[in-house]
C-alpha positions in Angstrom: -5.3 3.0 -9.0 -4.8 -0.5 -9.6 -1.3 -1.6 -11.5 -2.1 -4.8 -12.8 1.6 -6.4 -12.6 1.4 -6.1 -8.7 -2.0 -6.7 -8.1 -2.2 -3.9 -4.9 -3.6 -0.8 -5.2 -2.1 2.6 -4.9 -4.1 5.6 -3.1 -5.0 8.7 -3.7 -6.5 10.5 -0.6 -7.9 14.2 -0.6 -9.3 15.5 2.8 -9.3 18.4 5.3 -8.7 18.8 8.8 -10.5 21.6 9.9 -9.2 22.5 13.3 -5.5 22.0 12.4 -3.3 24.8 10.7 -1.0 23.5 7.9 2.1 24.1 9.3 1.1 22.3 12.5 -0.3 19.4 10.7 2.7 19.2 8.8 5.0 19.3 12.1 3.0 16.6 13.8 3.4 14.5 10.3 7.3 14.9 10.6 7.7 14.0 14.2 8.5 10.5 14.9 8.7 10.8 18.6 5.2 11.8 18.8 3.9 9.4 16.3 5.3 6.5 18.9 3.0 7.8 21.1 -0.2 8.0 19.0 0.5 5.0 16.4 -0.3 1.8 18.1 1.4 -0.2 15.3 4.9 1.3 15.7 7.5 -1.3 17.5 10.6 0.9 16.4 11.1 4.1 14.5 14.1 6.1 14.3 16.1 8.3 12.1 20.0 8.1 11.8 22.0 9.7 9.0 24.2 7.2 6.8 26.6 8.8 4.5 25.3 12.3 4.9 21.7 11.2 4.5 19.0 10.9 6.7 17.3 7.7 6.7 14.3 6.2 9.0 14.0 2.8 10.0 10.5 1.7 11.0 9.2 -1.4 12.2 5.2 -2.2 12.1 3.8 -4.5 14.5 1.5 -7.1 12.2 -1.3 -9.1 13.8 -0.8 -12.7 14.4 -0.1 -15.0 12.7 1.7 -12.4 10.2 5.3 -11.4 10.6 6.1 -7.8 11.3 7.3 -5.4 8.5 10.0 -3.2 8.3 10.9 -0.2 6.4 13.9 1.8 5.5 13.3 5.1 3.9 14.0 8.8 3.0 11.9 11.4 3.8 12.0 15.3 3.0 9.5 18.1 3.8 9.8 21.3 2.2 7.5 24.6 2.6 6.9 25.8 -0.8 5.5 29.0 -2.0 3.0 28.7 -5.1 1.4 31.9 -6.3 1.1 33.0 -2.9 -0.2 29.9 -1.4 2.0 28.1 1.3 2.1 24.7 0.7 4.0 22.1 2.7 5.1 18.8 0.8 6.7 15.8 2.0 8.0 13.0 0.0 9.2 9.4 1.1 10.3 6.5 -0.9 12.3 3.1 0.4 16.1 3.0 -0.2 18.4 0.2 0.2 21.1 1.2 2.9 23.8 -1.5 3.9 24.0 -0.2 7.4 20.5 -1.4 7.8 20.3 -5.0 6.9 17.3 -7.2 7.0 16.5 -9.0 10.5 15.3 -12.5 10.6 11.6 -12.8 11.3 11.1 -9.4 9.8 9.8 -9.1 6.5 11.4 -5.7 4.6 9.1 -3.7 2.6 11.4 -2.9 -0.5 8.6 -1.0 -2.2 7.3 2.1 -0.3 6.5 5.6 -1.7 4.2 8.3 -0.1 3.6 12.2 -1.4 2.0 14.3 1.0 0.7 17.9 0.4 -0.8 20.4 2.9 -2.3 23.6 2.4 -4.8 26.0 4.2 -8.4 25.7 4.0 -8.5 29.5 3.6 -10.1 29.6 7.1 -8.3 27.6 10.4 -7.6 24.0 9.2 -5.9 22.5 6.1 -6.7 20.3 2.7 -4.7 17.4 2.6 -3.8 15.3 -0.3 -1.7 12.0 0.0 -0.4 9.4 -2.4 0.7 6.0 -1.1 1.6 3.2 -2.1 3.7 -0.1 -0.3 3.9 -3.7 -1.1 4.0 -5.7 2.1 6.0 -8.5 0.7 5.5 -12.1 2.2 3.0 -14.3 1.5 -0.1 -12.5 2.1 -3.0 -12.5 -0.6 -3.3 -9.1 -2.6 -6.9 -9.2 -1.7 -6.2 -9.3 1.9 -3.4 -6.6 1.6 -6.1 -4.3 -0.3 -8.8 -4.9 2.1 -6.3 -4.1 5.1 -4.9 -0.8 3.3 -8.8 0.4 2.8 -9.5 -0.2 6.3 -6.3 0.8 7.9 -5.7 4.3 5.8 -8.8 6.0 6.9 -8.0 4.8 10.5 -4.6 5.9 10.1 -6.1 9.5 9.2 -8.1 9.6 11.8 -5.3 9.1 14.4 
């Protein structure tokens, strides 16, 4: 999807993981500590509770000469039953939290949204659907953001 107002793509991804059951896939996806081990771009990542709501702070390393980006967002995972099919749904969206102010030298990603659905492929693996959008802000040309996302999203899924 390419909304004209932002000039940035929104991504819909369909795929499969032949050797990963959906519950394991969802558990791994939700595990922030494990993500720090495999994601080389994580600089800082943690979850805190503010006013009764769990909020995730995530700082992402960007290559020189670009500034790092950070995200403040809420995320929820639910296991659903749909006509006898178990589907794990993960929703995430940026939020503004006064207790997480912007840091000097780091650009806050204020527009981030992600939806993920995982279900069995009928064998030993999973079928996965993901919708993803973020606007990294700053002075990066939209063509460069789109190129990075085009190559970065497949690399993320491979990792």
